[in-house]
C-alpha positions, 0 to 999 in steps of 0.5 A: 307619176307619168314620168316614171312609166316613160322613162323605163322604156327609154332607159331599155331602148337606149341600151338595147342599142349598144353593147353588151358588158357581161360580167366584169364593171369596167371603165367606159360602162354605163349604169341606168338605174330606177326605183323607189325612194325613201326620204326621212327629215330630221323631226323638227327642221325649223324653230325659232322664238323671240319675246316681243312688248306688246302694249297691255290691255289694261294700261295702255301706257304698259307693255308686257313682254311675250315669249312667241315662237314658229316650228315647222316640222316635216313628215316623211315620204316614199317617191321615185328617183332615176340616175346614171353612173358612168365608170369613168376608169376601174373601181371609179365612177361618176354618178348623177342621180335625182328624186323627184317630188317627194310630198312632205306634209307640214305641220307649222306650230306657235305659240304666245306665252307670258305669265298670264296665259301660254296660248299654242296651235298647230296647221297642217300647210299641206305638202310642199313638193321636193326635189333632190339632185346630186352629183356623187364620185363613187369609188368600187372598192372590189374586182371587176369580175364580182358581180356584187359591188359594194360602194361608197360615194361623197358629193354635192346636192341641190334640194328644191322646194317647189314653193315661190309664193307666200302661203297663207298660215293662218285665216279668220273670215278669210282674211290672212294674216300669216305666212310660209314661204321657203326656198334652195340650197346646195349642199354635200352629201354621202351613200353608200350602196351596192349593186347586185346584178341578176346572173353571173352574165346578166346586164340586170342588176338590183341596186340598193343605196342609202344616202346623207342630204346637208340641205339647209334651204332658206325659210321665212315665217311670220303673224301679221297683228294677231288679235289674240283671245286676252285682248293683247296684239301682237303687231307683225313678226318675221323669221328668216332662216335656213331650215335645217333639213338634214335628209336621209334616203333610202333607194331600192331600184333596178338597172341596167348596165351596158357600154358603147 
């Protein structure tokens, strides 16, 4: 959060060194915004299952089909954002947006099912810091003199989960026999928002926006030689797939409008 405390004074200092752009939202204007962002992910971002054949503990010459599966859930979180908008011409602007370090609690669930047993487990994996950076082309449809400016935008996003190592999933007497590993991805994004000035001739404004993020960072999950309670041994199992991490981000913040 120290970064947040530094960015706002820097933005104000930069704005105060420029000429004001009263009331109108014209080509050549800049807006710097900062505030709170709430990210809401899908309830289940990953779910996979498969049938494996394992030795029958009662007759090693035979095998038993076992359905095994994994599922990963990510919770929601509130963090902070910063963005900058430049009006290329009247009514049209480009925006660079960054949401920083959302700590998403992850829950990892596994199951093993056969005709004779149904074994399920669920483990919390802690927080995974998620960053979203997006570039938008925004359209402001109302007249430039209005001090209430709704807008819509489309663009591209880069979603990154800050974890580039194998994280143990299961532990037994300090022995790790499972993993989960995340990646990053590019995707499309769209938003709707509104800027409301704090008065007819004010440069300060209130901002609210809602963004949809299409993201599918890679995930690798698996277990290693797990011995079930009935004596069955599951060999190494690996799933490598994409997270269905399509999310909504809701932003509330303040901004300052200026021009050079």
